[in-house]
N, C-alpha and C positions, 0 to 999 in steps of 0.2 A: 615172770609172775605166775604162780601156781593157780590153776583153775580148780575151784571147789567142785566136788562131785555131789554136793548136797544143795538143796534149795534153801532159801532163807528160813522157811518155817522148820525144815529138818535141822538146820544148824541151830536155831533157837532152842528146840527141844533138847538136842544133844548138849548144848551149853547149860541148860537148866539141870539136866541129869548130872553133868560134871560138877556143877556147883553143889548139889545135894551130896554127891559122893565125897567131895572134899570137906563139906561141913561135918560129915559123919566119920571123917578120917579113915575112909576106906580106899585101899589101893584098887587099881583096875582089876587085879587078880581076885581080890576079896569080893568085889562086886560081881564079877563073873561067876564066882561060886554061889553067891546068894541068888543070882538071877538064873542060875543053871544054864549058862551058855559057855562056849569054849573060852579058854584062857585069853585068846587074842581078840575076842569079839569086842570087848569094851574099847581097847586101843584102836581097833579099826573103826568103830563107831565115832570115836573122838577125833579121828584123823580126817582132815578135809580131802585127803588124797584117796580115800576109800569110799566106795558107794554104800558100805554097811551102815545101817540105821536101825533105830528102835521101831518096833511095831506096836499096835495097841495092846497086845498081850504083854509085851515087855513093860509098857508104861503102867499097866494095871499092877503087875508084880512089883515094879519099882515103887509105886505108891504104898504098897503093903510094906515093903522093906524099909522105906523112909518114914512110914507112918504119916502120910500126907494124902492130899487129894490128887487124882490124875490131872485135875485142872491146873495144879501147880507147875506142870511141865508145858502147858499150852498157853500161847499168848492171848491176852484179852481182846485184841483187835486183829483182824486178818491182815496178812501182808498183801500189798498191792504190787 
């Protein structure tokens, strides 16, 4: 059984970004270009085996890219 290197809230945020990426028919590479990160960053962020994750600056830029609110990536209720 693989151990995730991300907390529940980090995984939630990453899944929301992945959903938006797929809704917009963007590959990981396409999103990396839009977000101005390395080509492998998105794949690493989406992998539970990597500690790579999005920061607040990424989320702000993702909201601009996807024309949505930063809140769209954040859960309504805290994780316990």
